[in-house]
C-alpha positions in Angstrom: 0.0 0.0 0.0 1.3 3.4 -0.8 2.5 5.2 2.3 1.1 2.4 4.5 -2.3 3.8 5.0 -4.6 1.5 7.1 -7.4 1.1 4.6 -7.7 -2.7 4.4 -10.0 -4.2 7.0 -13.2 -6.2 7.4 -15.1 -6.7 4.1 -12.4 -4.9 2.1 -9.9 -7.7 3.0 -12.4 -10.4 2.0 -13.2 -8.5 -1.3 -9.4 -8.1 -2.1 -8.8 -11.8 -1.5 -11.8 -12.7 -3.7 -10.4 -10.4 -6.5 -7.0 -11.9 -6.3 -8.4 -15.4 -6.7 -10.7 -14.3 -9.6 -7.7 -12.7 -11.4 -5.7 -15.9 -10.9 -8.4 -17.9 -12.5 -8.9 -15.5 -15.4 -5.1 -15.3 -16.2 -4.2 -18.9 -15.4 -2.1 -18.0 -12.3 -2.3 -20.2 -9.3 -2.5 -18.8 -5.8 -1.1 -20.8 -2.9 -1.9 -18.2 -0.2 -2.9 -14.6 0.3 -2.2 -12.8 3.5 -3.6 -9.3 4.0 -3.4 -6.8 6.9 -4.3 -3.1 7.1 -1.2 -1.9 5.3 0.2 -4.6 3.1 -0.5 -7.8 1.1 1.5 -11.0 0.7 0.6 -13.2 -2.2 2.2 -16.6 -2.7 1.5 -17.3 -6.4 2.8 -18.9 -9.5 2.3 -18.9 -13.2 3.5 -20.5 -16.4 7.3 -19.9 -16.9 6.5 -17.6 -19.9 4.8 -15.1 -17.5 7.3 -12.9 -15.8 6.8 -12.0 -12.1 6.6 -8.4 -13.1 3.7 -9.0 -15.5 1.9 -11.1 -12.8 2.3 -8.3 -10.3 1.3 -5.6 -12.8 -2.0 -7.4 -13.6 -2.8 -8.1 -10.0 -2.1 -4.5 -8.8 -3.9 -2.8 -11.6 -7.1 -4.8 -11.5 -7.3 -4.9 -7.7 -6.8 -1.1 -7.5 -9.4 -0.4 -10.2 -12.0 -2.8 -8.6 -11.3 -1.6 -5.0 -11.8 2.0 -6.0 -15.0 1.1 -7.9 -16.5 -0.7 -4.8 -15.0 1.6 -2.1 -14.5 5.1 -3.6 -14.0 6.6 -0.2 -10.5 5.0 0.2 -9.1 7.4 -2.4 -9.3 10.3 0.1 -6.8 8.5 2.3 -4.2 8.0 -0.4 -1.6 10.4 -1.8 -1.9 10.9 -5.5 -4.8 8.4 -5.8 -2.5 5.4 -6.0 -3.4 2.3 -4.0 -0.2 0.4 -4.4 3.4 1.4 -4.0 5.7 1.0 -7.0 7.8 -1.7 -5.5 7.3 -5.3 -4.8 9.4 -8.3 -3.6 9.6 -11.5 -5.6 11.3 -14.7 -4.6 11.3 -17.9 -6.4 10.8 -21.2 -4.5 10.7 -24.8 -5.5 8.6 -27.6 -4.0 10.0 -28.6 -0.7 10.4 -27.3 2.9 10.8 -23.7 1.9 7.6 -23.8 -0.1 5.7 -24.9 3.0 7.3 -22.3 5.3 6.5 -19.4 3.0 2.9 -20.6 2.4 2.4 -20.8 6.2 3.9 -17.3 6.7 1.6 -15.8 4.1 -1.5 -17.6 5.4 -0.9 -16.4 8.9 -0.4 -12.6 8.1 -3.8 -11.4 9.1 -4.2 -13.7 12.1 -0.9 -12.6 13.6 -1.8 -8.9 13.2 -5.2 -9.5 15.0 -3.6 -11.5 17.9 -1.1 -8.9 18.8 -0.4 -5.4 17.3 3.1 -5.1 18.9 4.6 -8.4 17.8 5.8 -8.7 14.3 5.7 -12.1 12.7 9.1 -13.1 11.3 9.9 -15.7 8.7 12.5 -18.1 10.2 14.0 -20.8 8.0 15.1 -23.9 9.8 17.5 -26.3 8.1 
């Protein structure tokens, strides 16, 4: 989220997750997990090797922003310059195996950890 404004909560989170899954179905991506809290989104996804990570992210960001603004126009007033998403993103490739399971669990638990304690940050720890 641009400038970490706390605009994703309640029904907005449910709607965003639904959108991400619909986009994945439409574009033949696959979603392993989606974790959302008030200020950021984690998506554990994959696509055909011909689809670059940048293209996948561009599609997801542009469609989710357009649809969220359409359904919740009031969120624009909390954003600088009217942009929902920040320019950057983080991509990491993983293969099937233990790392795959650890990352999926981390993404799945994002919203639950934020709800359980606001002060504690969940950290990804890799164990050999």
